N, C-alpha and C positions, 0 to 999 in steps of 0.2 A: 623769230621766236613768238610763240603764242602769247595771248594775254595772260597775266599772272593770276594766280590764285591769291586772294588776300582777304582777311576778315578785319572787322573793326575799321573800315576805311574812313580816313579823314582828309581834311583839306590840303594837307601837305604831301600827300602821296601821289604816286603815278596815276594820272587820269587820262580818260578818253577825251574826245573832242568836246570843247565847251566854247560857246559863243561868248565873246567878251563885249561888254558895253555898258554905258551909263543910262542910256534912254532908248526907247524904241520908237520915238516920234521924230519927224523931220524938222530940222532946224532951217528955216528959210534963209536962202542966200548962202548956204554952206554945202560943201561936198561932204559926203559921209563915208566912214570906213567901218568895216566889219572884220573882226579878228576871231578866228578859231584856233584854239591852242590844244596840243597834245603832249603827253609825256610827263616829264618831272616838274617839280615846283619851280625850278629854274626857268623852264619855258614859259610858265604862267607869269612869273616875275618879268621876264623879258618882254612879254606882250604889254605889260604896263609901261615899260620904257618906250616901246614903239608907239603906244597911244599918246604918250607925252609929246614925242617928237611930231606926230601928225597933227595933234591939236595946236601946236605952235605954228604949224603951216596952214591952219585955218580950217582943218577938217573936224567933223563932228562925229562922235561914235554912234553906232546903231547896233541893235541886236536883231534887226530884221533884215535878213539877207537881200530881200528884193529892193531894199531902200539903198543899198550900198553903191557907191561909185568905185570903190576900191575894196576888194576882198583879199585878205591875208590869211594864210594858214600857217601857223607856227608849228614846226615839224619835229618829230622825234626819230632818231635813227637807232635808238638802243634796242628796239624789238622789232623783228620782222612784221609782226601783226600791225604795229603802228604805221609802218610804211605802206602796207597794203591798204589800210583804211584812208591814209591820206591820198593816195592815188585814186581811190574810189570817189572821194570827195572832190578832187580836182576835176574828174570827169563830169560830175554834177555841175560843177561851176562852169565848165566849158559849154555845157547845154544852156545854162542861164545866160551866158554871154551872147548866144546866138540872137536873142531878142534885145540885147543891150550892148551894141557895138562899142560904145564908149566906156564900158566897164572894164576895169583892170583887175587881174588876178595875180597875186604874188606869193611866193613860197619864202618863208622866213626860217631861220634856225638850223637845225643839225643836218637836215637832208640836203641843204643848199649845195654844199661843195661836191659831195659824191655824185648827185644826180642832176646837176645843173644842166648838162647837155641834153639828158634824156627828157627833162621837163620842158626845156626851150625848144630844142630843135627836133628831136625824134618823135616825142609824143604831143608836142605843141600844146601843153596843158596851161602854160602860165605866160605872163608877160614880164615878170621880174622874179629874180632869184637873189636873195639877200641873206648872207651869213650872219652869225650871231655877233660878230664884232663889227659889222658894217651898217648898223642901223642909223648912225649919224648921216649916212649918205642917202637916206630914203628921199629927201626933197629932190635931189638931183636925179635919182633913178626914177621917180615919178614923172618928173618933166620929160625925161627920155622916153619912157613908156608912152606917155600921152602923144608924143611926136611920132609914134609908131616903131620905135626902136626896141629891141629886146634888151632889157637892162639887167646887168649881172655885177654883183660885188660880193665875193665870197672870201676875200683876203682875211686871214687871221692876224690877231695883233698880240704883241707882248705887253702892251700897256693898257689897252682899253678896259675900263671897268664902269663906264657911264656914271662915274661918281658925281658929277655936276647936274645930272638929269633928275628932276623930281618925278617919280613914276605916277602915272594917273592910276588910281585905285579902282580897277574895273571889277564889276560884279561883287563889290565889297560889302561885307556885312557891317562895316564901320567899327569892328571890334578887334579883328585880327588882320595882320598884314605881313607880307613877306619883305625882307630886307636882304639884298644880296651883299655879301661882305667880300666875295672873291669870285673869280671866274677861271675856267680852265682846269687842267689836270696834269700832273706830272707822273702819276702812276700808270705805268704801261702795262695794265692787266691784259693778258693775251686775248681775252674774249671781248674787250670793251673798245667801242668806237670813239668814246668822248674825246680823248686826247687829239684825235684826228679831226673832230668836228667842231671842238670849242677851243682847241689851242692849248698853249702852255699856261701853267698856273700863275696868277697874279693876284695880289691882294688889293683891296680898295682902301683909300685913304681913311684912317680912323676918324678924322674929324668930320668927314662927310657922312660916315655911318652914324655917328653920334647926332649930327644935325638932323638927319632923317628920323631917327628914333625919337628925338626930343619933339620934333614937329608932329609926328604920329601921335604921341602921347597928348600934346597940347590939343589936337583935334578930336580927342575922345577915344582913340584906339588904346586898348588895354592888353594887347598881346602882339609881340613880333616873333617871327621865325627867321632866324639867321640862316642864310642859304649859301651853299658852296658845294662843289663836287667833293671837297674834303675840307670842312671847316677848321679841323684841328690844325692844319698846316698854315692857317692864317699867320702872316708875319708882316708888320708894317714898321718901317723905319724912315726917318727924316731928320735933317740937321737940328730941328727944333726940339726933338725928343731926346731925353737923357738916355733912354734905352728902347730897344725895339719893343713894339706892342705885340704880344702873343694872343692867341685865341683866349686863353684864360683871363689875361689883362682886359681884353675887349668885353668879355662876359661881365667882369666886375664893373667896368665903367657903365655899361647899359643897365645893370641891376641897380646901380645907385641913383639912376634917373629918378625913380620912385618905386616904392614897394608895390604900388598899384599896377606897374608895368610888368607883365609876365614875359618870360623869355624861353623860347624853344629853339632847337637848331638841328640842322641836317645837311650833310651826312658826315659821320665820323669813319675814317678809314682805321681799322683796328690797330695798324702800326703806329699811329700818330696820336691817339688820345692819351693824355698824360694824367699823372696824379695831380698836377697843378689844376687841370680843368675839373677833376673830380672833387677836389677840396674846395675850389670855387663854387662849384654847384652845391655842395653841402653848406657852405657859408651863407648862402642867400636863399631865402624861402621862395623868392619870385623867380628863380631859375628852376624850371620844371625838371623833375627827376625822371627824365626819359632819354634813352640813347638809341639810336639807330646804328647798329654795329654789323654791317654786312660780312658774312663769313664766306658765302658762295659754295663751299664744299667742306665736308668733315674729313676728307682723305688728304693726308700729307702728300701723296704722290700727285693727286689732281691739283692741289694748292700750288705745288711747284710748277706744274704745267700751266697754270693760270697766271703765274708770276705774281702771286699775291704777297710774297716777301714775309710770310709768317708761317708757322706750323700750326697743327691742330692743338698741340700742347701749350703753345704760347697764347693762342686765342682763348682757350679755356682759363689760363691763368689770368688773362685780362678780364674775362667775365667775373672770375672770383674776386678780383681786386674791385671791380665796380660794385659788386654786392657787399663786399666788406666795408667800403667807404660810404656807400649809399644804399643801405638796406631798403628793400622794397622798390628800388629803381625799375622803371619800366624798360624792357629790352626788346628790340625788334631786329630782324635780319633779312638778308637776301640769300637765296639758296638756288642753285641751278642744278637741275637733274640731267644726266646724260651728256655731260661734257666729253670731248674727244678721249677715247680709250677708256672711259669710266667702266669699271668691272662691278660685278655684284658686291664684292668686298668693299670697293670704294663707296658704293652706294649704301651699304650697311654702316660705314663709318659716319656718312652724313646723317642717317637716322639716329644713330647713337649719340652724336653731338647734339642734335636737336633734343633728344630726350634728356640729356644732361642740362641744357641750357633753359628749357621750358620757356620759349619766347612767348611774350605777350601778343606779338604781331609778327607776321612773316610774309614776305613776298616770294612766291614760289614760281619758278619758271622751268621749262625744259629748254635745252640749248638748241639754238641754230646759228648757222654761220653768219657773222656780220662782215660784208666785204670790207677789205682794207685793214682788218685787225691782224694782230700777230698770229692768232690761232688759225685764221683763214689761210695765212701764208705757210705756216709750219706743220699743221696738223691735219689729219683726215677726220672728217665728221663721220665716224664709223659706228656710232651707236644707233641701231635701228629705231625708227620713229615709234614703233609700238612699244619698245622697251623704254624709251624715254618718257612716254605717256604713262606707262605703268609705274615707273619709278616716281614720277611727279605725283601721281595719286597716292602713293604710299607716304610720301612726305606730307601731302595735304591731310590724309587721314590721321597721322600722328599729331600734326599741328591742330586739327580740330579738337583732339582730346586735350591738348595742352591749353588751348584758348578757352574752352569751356571751364576747365578747372581754375584757370586764372580769374575768370569772371566770378565763379562760384565762391572763390576765396575772398572776394570783396563784399559779399553779402553781409549786411550788419555793420560794415565800416562807414565812417563818415569822411567825406572829402570836401575840400574847397573847390568850387567849380565857378569858372568865368562863363556867364551866360552869353552864347554866341547867337542865339535866335530861336525861332519857332521850329519845332520838330516837323520834318518833312512828312512824316506818317500820321501825325495828329496835331491839329491846329490848337488843341487845348493844352499842349505840352510845350515846354522849352527844352533846350538841350545845351550842353557844354561838355567840357572835358576835364578830367582831373589832372594832377600832375603826371601820372603814368600814361596819359594820352588816351584814356578810355572814355568813350562817349557815355554820358549819363543823361537820362531824360527824367522829367519831373513835371508836376502840374504847374500850369502857368500862373495861376492866382494873380497877384499884383506885382510880380517880379518883372524885370525888364532886361532887355539886352544890354550888355556891358556892365551888369551889376555882378559883384562877387557874392556867392551864397555857400552855405555849408549844406551838404546833401547826404542824408543817410541812405544807403543802398537797401532796399527791401528785396529785390529779386534781380534776375538777370536773364538774358538770352546769351547765345554764344558770341554775340557782337556788341552787346549794349547792356549797360547797367541801368536799373530802373529804381528810382527812389523818391524821397520827399525832402524838402527844404526844412532844416532845423534852426537855421539862424542866417541873418544877413551879415555881411562883412564890410569893414571899412565905412561904416555909416556914422 
């Protein structure tokens, strides 16, 4: 699948390769590791777990590829384009190894299980292949690879959550951080490879999540994004608890750490987000009013083929409920154009659903087969590529209209913004996001990263709000 179209891109969305590290200098007496991550926020959070394990083994991080003794690429299998990019990068790393015989190259994450033989034996691109549940075995795998063996561990687990590992915050702005609350997925959507690459769903212990969030707040972080393939199905129970902890319970516990700690979360499966979650969001000002609610298609027939377990009408009723309980709540989605057997009528259903929902943010793709999925085994990929691209463009064009209208509707409004840093486009400006996950830029003046300010919006582009500070908060 090609790279998605997306506007208003933020740190918690699907990203292309990014070098992860804390420093770019050599630490004498240390071996150095370099991690490049692709895909969803879970992959980037996993890279921070890997960094913690490697640092405990005496390795130091570097963002300079030529300084690395070990290169890891954390992979994504959800889109074909990501796989193509990873292969190209691995060929580049292989060239680098020609001048550094002692350098090791490893593949982490979602591509590990499916392509381990190709990477190790057929294409001879890597020395190690490590699945997302096998990061604890990295010290052993590194030792094997240094001895000349090809090292592999792609076993999936029903228990592993890395709850006791404190992630190293790589490329951190010191203000926002990811916190993984669960791993894996039990939803067998026919197009999706995640259940086969990340395993079954399991929740992380509530105490360890709380400890991580409290620690982050004590170190100056002011926003956490709770991550999981489906956060709304979070469920933790233990003999010490009087009742199971649901996702709504977890949100409430974290919200009560401090009103200065903002909370976001991703992703919500439409079938699992509950009124309990919505009313908890309403109760606490520091839980951001933004929900990512992937629909994938507006056609009931296609939704059934996708095994999404809800209808168009049910999804729209859920959207109505969100807007009833949380007026003004930001809403985003995923949509796939050209799924197997999709007709023009099905496509028009997707367009009309988008027109009804008026999403603030959308991740739009055209379909391509992911090997190992139910769709690959059951259905023919029978929609011509030209048709897929044309339908995708029609979704994009409609979304552009909605996005611009959504931005224009915020001109003249005032929002509370957590300052995340200096604008990439203008060093005299700062940026942050409002509750609805929209980026706002404003003059730097004497304000600083990590500070809450009120910003009145003066103008906008299709992807950014532009304003000025009217007051500081919590001073």
